[in-house]
Every structure is written in structure tokens, then in C-alpha cells.
GUGU-168890 format. One line per 8 residues: their letters; for each residue x, y, z of C-alpha. Coordinates in steps of 0.1 Angstrom, whole numbers, padded with zeros to 4 digits. Layout:
N
a) X:Y:Z; ...
This chain:
117
ldrafssy) 0908:0997:0890; 0892:1018:0859; 0890:1001:0827; 0916:1020:0810; 0942:1010:0834; 0929:0974:0834; 0933:0971:0795; 0967:0989:0799
lisspiah) 0976:0959:0821; 0965:0932:0797; 0978:0948:0763; 1008:0971:0776; 1043:0959:0762; 1058:0978:0798; 1032:0957:0818; 1041:0925:0800
mwirvfqh) 1077:0935:0812; 1067:0938:0848; 1051:0903:0844; 1085:0889:0834; 1104:0908:0862; 1079:0891:0889; 1082:0858:0873; 1120:0857:0878
rflsdesf) 1125:0872:0909; 1113:0868:0948; 1086:0894:0950; 1052:0889:0962; 1022:0890:0935; 1002:0917:0959; 1027:0941:0949; 1023:0935:0911
vqtvlmhs) 0997:0959:0903; 1006:0989:0923; 1043:0984:0905; 1025:0984:0871; 1005:1015:0881; 1036:1034:0895; 1056:1029:0866; 1024:1036:0842
pfrqtlin) 1006:1069:0828; 0980:1061:0853; 1003:1070:0882; 0984:1101:0889; 0954:1081:0893; 0963:1064:0924; 0946:1073:0957; 0969:1065:0987
anlrfiww) 0945:1056:1013; 0942:1019:1022; 0907:1024:1039; 0916:1001:1068; 0910:1006:1105; 0938:0993:1123; 0945:1003:1161; 0980:0993:1169
phfhgdpt) 0991:0987:1207; 1018:1015:1209; 0992:1039:1205; 0986:1032:1244; 1021:1030:1252; 1047:1003:1255; 1032:0974:1230; 1052:0947:1247
vywermgv) 1026:0945:1272; 0997:0942:1250; 1016:0912:1234; 1024:0897:1265; 0990:0894:1273; 0977:0884:1244; 1006:0857:1237; 1030:0849:1211
aflggpqv) 1001:0845:1181; 0994:0882:1184; 1031:0894:1183; 1039:0923:1167; 1002:0928:1151; 0977:0954:1157; 0953:0952:1188; 0922:0932:1184
inasqvpq) 0891:0953:1183; 0869:0943:1208; 0830:0950:1208; 0835:0985:1228; 0853:0997:1197; 0828:0987:1167; 0807:1019:1174; 0840:1040:1166
vlaspymf) 0853:1015:1137; 0815:1019:1120; 0816:1056:1124; 0852:1058:1107; 0859:1065:1067; 0874:1030:1067; 0861:1002:1046; 0878:0972:1066
arkvdptv) 0894:0965:1099; 0922:0946:1114; 0920:0930:1137; 0890:0908:1144; 0892:0878:1162; 0862:0859:1174; 0882:0837:1200; 0891:0867:1219
dadtvrfy) 0859:0886:1215; 0829:0871:1198; 0806:0900:1206; 0824:0922:1180; 0816:0897:1150; 0778:0894:1164; 0777:0930:1166; 0792:0936:1130
dewma) 0770:0908:1116; 0738:0925:1133; 0749:0956:1116; 0752:0941:1083; 0717:0923:1083
């Protein structure tokens, strides 16, 4: 967020109106800044990119095969990144990766830690 929009969030009557809207409705806090941004003069500054590397099981066909193999804890979620995919993730333009689970593949976490050191 740039300084101008941050100031707008704090001082604008429209932003304060959105605070009241969010206080009295069942809406996630995570969507507040985006909502104010899209209803402000700063909406043209939005860069629509989440910078996340996510590999969904349906990229390889039927996702239920993957989810049945992984178990109910992974049902509906993205595929767990394994160590063989780490070079692809690190070479990508993304800053974040989902999903990494050390109980599934601890080498992935070790590889990333070594890369960050």
C-alpha cells in the first residue's frame, strides 16, 4: 500500500463508512482493504496478481484421486508441493507457495531453508 492510500484509509469519510459496514455484518476482515480500495479513487492502482504458486490437483485430471490418496485433511485444497517441484517454484515469478506440509514432504522445507540461508 502506498502512503496516499494508507492516509485515505485512516482519514476518508468513505473509508470510515466501510468500517461501519464491516462492523455490523458478517464479512471477513481480510476483504476490508480490497473493498475500500475498489470503492476509492485509488482503484486504478490495484495490481491484480496474488503472487502465489498454487498447484491444484485438477491440473492432472480427477482431483478426487489425489484427495483420496492424501486423506480428508487435504480435501478440496491445493496439491502439496514436493521437493521435486521446488526448483519450478523458485524459478517462478511468485513470492509465495501453497501448499507446503513438512509432514508430507520435509525435504521441501529443508530445500527452501537452504535456499533462503
